N, C-alpha and C positions, 0 to 999 in steps of 0.2 A: 179616050185618051186615055192611060195612068196618069196618077197625080205623085205618082215615085218610081225613081229610078236605082239602078244598084250597079257598081262598076267596082274592081278592085284596086286596091289603094295602096296594097303590098304584103309584106309577109313577114310573118314574125321570125326572129335567127332556125327556129324548130321547122319552120316550111309553114306554119301555120297559116292560111289567107286573108286577111285583114279587108271589109267590105268597106267602101262609102256608100250611103242610101241618102238620097236627096229627094225631099219632098218638096213639093209647091201648094202654094197656098192660092187656090184659082180666081179667089176676088182681089185680091191687090199684086199676082204674079211675086211674092217674096217666095226664095226660097231658103232650107234648113237642109244643111248636111250632116249626118252624123255619122260615125265609125261605131262598127262593133267588136273594135279594141275602147275601153275604157267607156264604152258609153258615150263617147264626144262628142260635144255640139262642136264640130271644126268651122262650120262656117253660116254666118245669117245675112242673107242680103236681102236688104228692105228700099223700098225706092223714099226717094224725099220727095218734098210737095211739087218740085216738077216731074217725077216718074225716073229720075237716073238713082240706080241702084247702088249699092255698096255694102260690102262684107262689116257688119260691126262686131265683131266679135275678133279677137285675136286667136291667132291660131298657127297651126305649119300647114306647108304646102309639101309635107312629103314623114313617110312612118318613122325612120331613126330620128328625126328632131324628137317626136312624140314621143320615143322607147327611151332615149336617152338624156334630152336638157328640158324636159316641158316641167315649167312652174303649175300644173294641174291645170292647164288650159282646157279649157271646156270640158273638164270632165265630170261622170257620177262621182263624189268620193264619200266613200264609208270602208267600213261600217259602223264608223262617229265621224261626223267631219267635225274641223276645230281641234283644241286640244283638251287631251286627260292631263291633269298635273303626275309628275309622277312615274308616267306608265302605268298607272294599275287603281283597280277600282275594287270595290267589295256590295255583291250584290246577294240578296239572301245569304246571309252568311258566308261566302265563296269570295274569296280573294283574287283577284282575276289578276295576273300582271302580262303586258304588254311590251313590245318593242321600243327602245327611245328612237325617232328618227327627225326631230324638231333643231336639227343643226345644234348650235350649242346652247341649246336649250332642255332641260330635263324633261321633254313631254314628248307624249305619241301625240302625232299630226296625221289629222285626216285617214287615219286610219291603218297609219304602218305604211310600208313599201314593204312589194307592193300592194297599194290597196286597190281597192274596186275601180279604180281610173288605171288603172296597169294589168288590168284583165280581161280576157275576150268576153264576150255577151252573145247570146245566142239572138237572132233578130228574128222579126215577122212583120212586115209590111203589110198595107190594105188602103185603100182608097177611102175615106169619109166624106161627108156632106160638106161640100166647098173648098175639100183636101187634100191631105194624104196623114198617116197615124204611120210610126213605127215603134213596139212593144219590144223591146231590149230585156233580156233574163238569165240569172246565171243563178247557181246555188254556191253562196260561201262554206267550204267544209267546215265542221264543229273543230274548232282551234285554229282556223287558218287568223296568223296573223295573232294570235294569243283569245281572240275571243271565244266564247263557247256557243256552242248550239248550231247545227246546219241552218244557214237564213237561205231560204227563199225570198229571191229578190227579182223585181223589174221596175222599170222606167217606162212609160211610156208618152212620147212626143209625138204631138197634136197641133198640126201648123196648116191653119185652115180660118178665115172669115176676121183676117186681121189679129189673128195672136198665135202667141206660138204656149202650148202647155205640155207641164209636166206632170206626169201624174205616177209618183212613187206608194209601192207596196210591198211587205214584206211579212214572213211568217218565217218562227222559229222551233226548232227543236229542243231549245233546253232558255233556260234564262238566260238574257243577254242584254248588250243594249244595240240603240241603233240611232242615229245621227246623219242624213243623209240631205244630199244638197248637190248641183250644178255650178262647178268654179267658172264658170264662164266670164272673162272681162269685157265689158262694154266699150268701145269707143263710136258713141254715136253722127261723129264726121268718119266715121271710118277705120280701119286698122291699118295701121302705119301714114294715118295722116298726122300725127305728132300729139301731143298730151291732151290729156278729157279738161285740164285747168280751166277751160275757159267754157264748160257746157255746165247748165243747169242742173243741180241735182234736188229733188227732195225729198222728206223721209217723214212721216207722219209719226213722230215717235219722240214722248215728250222725257227721255229717259235714254241711257247708255250702260256699260257697264266696265266702269275704268278697270285696267288691267296691273299687273306687278313689273318687274324687269324681265321675267320670264312669258310676258303676255298669258298670265294666268287669271283670272278674273279675281279681285279685291272683293271686302265685304261689301255686298247691295249696291243695286244700280245707284246710278246721280243723276241729276236733273241735267237736262243738252239747256234749258236755261241760261243765257248768260255765258257762254261758252261757245269753243269751235266746231263743237259737234251738235250747232242747233240748224237743223235743215229741216224746221217746221215750217218755212217757206222758204221759197225758191233760191240758191244760192250757188255761187261758181263752186266748182269743187277744190280749186284753186287761191279762193279769198281768203282763208285764214289759215294756210297751211304754214304759214312763218311766225304764225302766233306762239310765243311761248308757254303755250298750255306746259306742263310734263307729260301730260299722254299724248298727246301728236310728240312731241320728244323720245320717248318711249320708243314709239312706233317707227317714227321718221315720215309719220303721217297719218292714214287714219288706217286702222287693223282693229277696227272696235265691232263689237253686238250692239245693237241696239233692241230694245225692248218694244214691242209693238203693242199697240193697246189688243185688251182683247186672249190674249193670251192665244191658245191654238185653237182655232175654231171650225166649224164640220165645213163651212164655205169658203172658199177666197174672198177675202177684201182687201180693196187697194191699201197701199202703204210709201208707194213712192212714185218716182217718176224723173227720168235721166233724158235730156233735149239740149241737143246742136243746135244754137241761134242761126248759125252759118247756111247749115243745110234744111232746118226745121224738123228734123227726122226725133221721134221721141219713143221713147219707151215707157209703158208705166207699167209697174208691177203690183200684183196679186199674188197674195199666200192663207194658206190655213197655219202656217207655221208661228211660233210666239214671238222669231226674232230675225233678225237680218244681218249678217257680218258684212261691214264695208272695209276693202284693201283697197290701195288705193293705187297700187302696183307700185309702192315705195323703194323697192331694191331693182328693178328692172333698171341695167345700165347698158343697153344699148348692143350688147352682145349675143340677141335672139334675133333672127331675122323673121319675119310674120309671111304670110303667104302672097301678099303685093309685093316680095321683096325688099322693105323696109326694116331698118332693126326698132326694135321697142326700147325708147330711153324711159327715163322714171315716166310715171303718170300718167305711162303709154294706154292705158285702159283703167276702168274700175271694176271691181266684183260686188256684185248684191246676192251674197249667198244666204237665200234660205234657209231658216234650220232652227235647230233648238239650242239653247245658249253653252258655250263652251265647259268643260269640265264638269258638266252635269252630274255624269254619275257620281261624283263626291261634292254634290252639292243639294242636302233635300230640302233645303229651301229654293228650288229651279224646280220648273216641269221636268215632269219625271222622263227619261228617255228608256227604259226599261221594256222589253218586250218578253212577253210569257209564251210559254205552248198554248195553243187555243186562243190567241191573239192577235189582229190584224193591225200591223202598221199602215196607216194610209197617211201620205199628204201631197198635195196639189200648190203649185207656184203656177200664176198664170204673166206671160211678155205680150199684150197688147200693143201695138206697134201703129205708128200716125205721123203726122204732123202736130206744130202747135196748135193748128186751129182743129184741132179734134179728130180729122178723117184718118 
């Protein structure tokens, strides 16, 4: 029996069909539903310690909401995740201008609109040992959203043996910048169950990147020690949200990049966990990337209704977006995000799931 299925999810206004692919982990019974629109992780159903399953990512049950209202739910964002200050950068002596799309802030956010999360991808599914995989690919043409170089890009979702792995790959025809991530918002109690404020978060990072009033990095990372940004030991997500720390007040919560030890690595290394003490569900994160943007859904106001039919209020989920640092193209002191012809961009993030006992 195949560990993957395909069904119609809807159609774009021009009639292009959108499909939902469901992958099954044969060892745990977990399932992942992925759209070929935006390469969106639409659902991730995980069992708890008693075997009860729940969808732990925020999202919609219909395509129109993704087209019209989505705050990047579950999609692959690119060509450059996070912010580029002023909507411009210089690479190899060439000044590149990008669209400004960060609300009132003068930045390019998540590659512009529409970015990769609002594009169609070509999908190819296969069964693998213990589960299934789905590879989604597209060519971002030269000049798309202002970025130079035709970019051949793919993301491969692999659901098997108790983990969901995301493998990114890209090549370019001209010098460009790249920073890819998945923008899933997680709630380990199940989407629509309320806020994540009582869930336990651990982040193995000694430093984070403070930002200015338009959420662009200030000079240099800062230590987490002695601040509400210290999650080196497990803390409730909401334990310090009312702290008067100016960085929390700027973003009305967490919307900051953490600096992971070791920089960019050849193999994924563990860096975080998110645990719901009621259900026992836990996600353990590993990545090859040098940073992770943590966003606590500060702006959600109940106007979005999720797959379970319930509205998403403030802190309804939390995103841990593995990536390079924000505004890196304008920061020579940061790990480079440049990609040139003949080079291959590769990145891997692993979400291992189970319960608090480690199973």
